[in-house]
C-alpha positions as CSV (number, residue, x, y, z in Angstrom):
1,M,0.0,0.0,0.0
2,K,1.3,3.4,-0.9
3,P,2.4,5.4,2.2
4,K,0.1,8.3,1.5
5,L,-2.9,6.0,1.1
6,W,-2.0,4.2,4.3
7,N,-1.6,7.5,6.2
8,S,-5.0,8.7,4.9
9,L,-6.7,5.5,6.0
10,Q,-5.1,5.7,9.4
11,K,-6.3,9.3,9.8
12,L,-9.9,8.3,9.1
13,G,-9.5,5.5,11.7
14,E,-8.2,8.0,14.3
15,K,-11.0,10.5,13.5
16,Y,-13.8,8.0,13.9
17,A,-12.2,5.7,16.5
18,V,-12.1,2.7,14.1
19,S,-9.2,0.3,14.4
20,I,-7.2,-0.3,11.2
21,P,-5.2,-3.6,11.3
22,E,-1.5,-2.9,11.0
23,T,-1.2,-5.9,8.7
24,W,-3.2,-4.0,6.1
25,E,-0.2,-1.9,5.2
26,N,1.4,-4.8,3.4
27,E,-1.5,-7.1,2.8
28,P,-3.5,-7.4,-0.4
29,L,-7.1,-6.5,0.3
30,P,-10.2,-7.6,-1.7
31,L,-11.3,-4.0,-2.6
32,F,-13.7,-2.6,-5.2
33,P,-12.6,1.1,-5.3
34,W,-14.8,2.0,-8.3
35,R,-17.9,1.2,-6.3
36,M,-17.0,4.2,-4.1
37,E,-17.0,6.7,-6.9
38,R,-19.9,9.1,-6.7
39,R,-20.8,8.9,-10.5
40,F,-21.1,5.1,-10.3
41,V,-23.1,5.2,-7.0
42,E,-25.6,7.6,-8.6
43,L,-25.8,5.7,-11.9
44,R,-26.5,2.5,-9.9
45,N,-29.2,4.3,-7.9
46,L,-30.9,5.3,-11.2
47,I,-31.1,1.6,-12.1
48,Q,-32.0,0.2,-8.7
49,E,-34.7,2.8,-8.1
50,K,-36.1,2.3,-11.6
51,T,-35.7,5.9,-12.6
52,V,-34.5,4.3,-15.9
53,E,-37.3,1.8,-16.4
54,E,-36.7,-1.8,-17.7
55,V,-33.1,-1.6,-18.6
56,V,-32.4,-3.6,-21.8
57,L,-28.9,-2.5,-22.9
58,G,-25.6,-1.3,-21.5
59,R,-22.7,0.4,-23.3
60,F,-19.4,0.5,-21.5
61,S,-16.0,1.7,-22.6
62,C,-12.7,2.0,-20.8
63,N,-9.3,2.8,-22.4
64,V,-6.1,3.1,-20.4
65,Q,-2.5,4.0,-21.1
66,K,-0.2,0.9,-21.5
67,G,1.4,0.2,-18.1
68,Y,-1.4,1.8,-16.1
69,K,-3.6,-1.3,-16.0
70,T,-3.5,-4.6,-17.9
71,L,-6.4,-5.5,-20.2
72,R,-7.4,-8.2,-17.6
73,E,-7.7,-5.6,-14.9
74,V,-9.8,-3.4,-17.1
75,L,-12.2,-6.2,-17.9
76,F,-12.3,-7.2,-14.2
77,R,-13.5,-3.6,-13.4
78,E,-16.0,-3.3,-16.2
79,L,-17.6,-6.7,-15.5
80,D,-17.9,-5.9,-11.8
81,L,-19.5,-2.5,-12.6
82,G,-22.1,-4.2,-14.7
83,R,-22.9,-6.9,-12.2
84,W,-22.9,-4.5,-9.2
85,M,-25.2,-1.9,-10.9
86,L,-27.7,-4.4,-12.1
87,G,-27.6,-6.6,-9.1
88,T,-27.3,-9.7,-11.2
89,D,-24.9,-12.4,-12.4
90,L,-23.3,-13.4,-15.7
91,E,-25.2,-15.7,-18.0
92,G,-22.7,-15.8,-20.9
93,L,-20.4,-13.7,-23.1
94,Y,-18.6,-13.5,-26.5
95,A,-15.2,-11.8,-26.6
96,A,-12.8,-10.7,-29.4
97,I,-9.3,-9.6,-28.3
98,T,-6.5,-8.1,-30.4
99,E,-2.9,-8.0,-29.2
100,L,-0.6,-5.5,-30.9
101,E,3.1,-5.8,-31.5
102,S,3.6,-2.7,-29.4
103,G,2.2,-4.6,-26.4
104,E,-1.0,-2.7,-26.4
105,S,-4.3,-4.6,-26.6
106,F,-8.0,-4.1,-26.9
107,A,-11.2,-6.2,-26.5
108,N,-14.8,-6.1,-27.5
109,V,-17.1,-8.1,-25.2
110,L,-20.8,-8.8,-25.5
111,V,-22.3,-9.8,-22.2
112,R,-25.6,-11.3,-21.4
113,W,-26.7,-11.0,-17.7
114,T,-29.1,-13.4,-16.0
115,N,-31.8,-10.8,-16.0
116,G,-31.8,-10.7,-19.8
117,V,-29.9,-7.3,-20.2
118,V,-27.2,-7.2,-22.8
119,C,-24.1,-5.1,-22.4
120,S,-21.2,-4.3,-24.7
121,I,-17.8,-3.6,-23.2
122,E,-15.0,-1.9,-25.1
123,A,-11.7,-2.2,-23.2
124,G,-8.2,-1.3,-24.2
125,T,-4.7,-0.3,-23.2
126,T,-4.2,1.9,-26.2
127,L,-4.7,5.4,-24.8
128,K,-1.8,7.6,-25.9
129,K,0.7,9.2,-23.4
130,G,0.0,12.9,-22.7
131,A,-3.7,12.6,-22.0
132,S,-4.9,14.5,-19.0
133,R,-5.7,11.3,-17.2
134,P,-4.2,7.8,-17.6
135,F,-7.7,6.4,-18.5
136,L,-10.9,7.5,-20.3
137,D,-14.1,5.7,-19.7
138,R,-17.9,6.0,-20.1
139,H,-20.8,3.9,-19.0
140,E,-24.4,4.1,-20.2
141,W,-27.6,2.2,-19.6
142,V,-30.6,2.3,-22.0
143,G,-34.0,1.4,-20.8
144,R,-37.4,1.0,-22.4
145,R,-38.0,4.4,-20.8
146,G,-34.9,6.6,-20.1
147,V,-31.2,6.6,-20.7
148,A,-28.5,7.2,-18.0
149,S,-24.8,7.9,-18.4
150,D,-21.9,8.6,-15.9
151,R,-20.6,11.4,-18.2
152,V,-22.2,14.7,-19.3
153,V,-23.6,13.8,-22.7
154,D,-22.3,16.8,-24.6
155,T,-18.6,16.3,-23.4
156,Q,-18.0,12.5,-23.1
157,I,-14.8,13.3,-21.2
158,P,-14.1,13.9,-17.5
159,Q,-14.5,17.4,-16.3
160,E,-12.4,19.1,-13.6
161,S,-13.4,21.5,-10.9
162,V,-10.7,24.1,-11.5
163,Y,-8.5,24.8,-14.5
164,V,-5.3,26.9,-14.4
165,Y,-3.9,28.0,-17.8
166,T,-0.4,29.3,-18.4
167,S,1.6,29.9,-21.5
168,E,3.3,26.5,-21.2
169,T,0.9,24.2,-19.4
170,T,-2.6,23.5,-18.2
171,Q,-3.2,22.4,-14.7
172,H,-6.4,21.1,-13.2
173,F,-7.6,20.4,-9.7
174,T,-10.5,18.3,-8.5
175,D,-11.4,17.7,-4.9
176,T,-14.2,15.2,-4.7
177,D,-14.0,14.3,-1.0
178,A,-14.5,16.5,2.0
179,E,-12.0,14.6,4.1
180,L,-9.3,13.3,1.8
181,F,-7.3,16.1,0.2
182,G,-4.2,15.9,-2.0
183,L,-5.2,12.5,-3.5
184,E,-6.1,11.6,-7.1
185,E,-9.7,10.5,-7.7
186,N,-8.8,6.8,-8.0
187,E,-6.7,7.0,-4.8
188,I,-9.7,8.5,-2.9
189,A,-11.8,5.7,-4.2
190,W,-9.2,3.1,-3.0
191,V,-9.1,4.6,0.5
192,R,-12.9,4.8,0.8
193,S,-13.1,1.1,-0.2
194,A,-10.6,0.1,2.4
195,W,-12.5,2.4,4.9
196,E,-15.7,0.6,4.1
197,L,-14.0,-2.7,4.8
198,A,-12.6,-1.4,8.1
199,Q,-16.1,-0.4,9.2
200,N,-17.7,-3.6,8.1
201,P,-15.2,-6.5,8.5
202,S,-17.8,-9.0,7.6
203,L,-17.7,-7.7,4.0
204,R,-14.3,-9.3,3.5
205,E,-15.5,-12.8,2.9
206,T,-18.2,-11.5,0.5
207,W,-15.8,-9.3,-1.5
208,Q,-13.2,-12.1,-1.6
209,R,-15.8,-14.5,-3.1
210,Q,-17.0,-11.8,-5.6
211,Q,-13.4,-11.2,-6.7
212,E,-12.8,-15.0,-7.3
213,Q,-16.0,-15.0,-9.3
214,L,-14.9,-12.1,-11.4
215,H,-11.5,-13.7,-12.1
216,A,-13.4,-16.7,-13.4
217,W,-15.5,-14.4,-15.7
218,V,-12.4,-12.7,-17.1
219,D,-10.9,-16.2,-17.8
220,L,-14.1,-17.0,-19.6
221,A,-13.7,-13.9,-21.8
222,L,-10.2,-14.9,-22.7
223,T,-11.4,-18.5,-23.5
224,S,-14.2,-17.1,-25.6
225,A,-11.7,-14.9,-27.6
226,S,-9.3,-17.8,-28.2
227,E,-12.0,-20.3,-29.2
228,K,-14.2,-17.7,-31.0
229,Q,-17.3,-19.0,-29.3
230,Y,-20.0,-17.7,-27.1
231,R,-19.3,-19.1,-23.6
232,T,-21.3,-19.6,-20.5
233,M,-20.1,-20.7,-17.1
234,G,-21.3,-24.1,-18.0
235,G,-19.3,-24.3,-21.3
236,A,-19.6,-23.3,-25.0
237,T,-22.9,-22.9,-26.8
């Protein structure tokens, strides 16, 4: 665990008198940081509270810079977001994956969830260096009545709170948490996920089981791509 993340987590523990196990500093934890991001929480609420009625289709995309995350990690995240927002499980999928000589890769995955919703996932590690963030993503749900997205429709890219322009560079600042300052958005989400686990230790077994299931789903996508077949957890169809 990075020192600044560990320090931030400890400060939360001290503030609210919650014990943080010392072993966590060097221990891999079964966390889901993206579930803590406000945009995903609100998007999930729109689905769960049926503001978007009878969801039939999802469209996800996430492209990262090579070296920031592996394609497997990107697919892991996107599959979990779909499952978590819908509150359902995977029925089957079809995947096509391309590996480039440069070491970059991208995938297109069609997923069918057990509730009948179909979701397309575009994942890649082809984002060029120099982008304002190491990743760009977008998530959208389409229902029989209503559409919901985690990005402002007329921009399609992340927006910052404050921009500072100079003749040489452009700086941006975004504080999304009232208690955690000086951290990047993904770092805040990581600390909040660990904090959730610290407050509810019983979640560890559930999250560990969900992570094992997600690894099996990613393996299924890789198998589908290599065999060029639609796969379910029970085998090819």
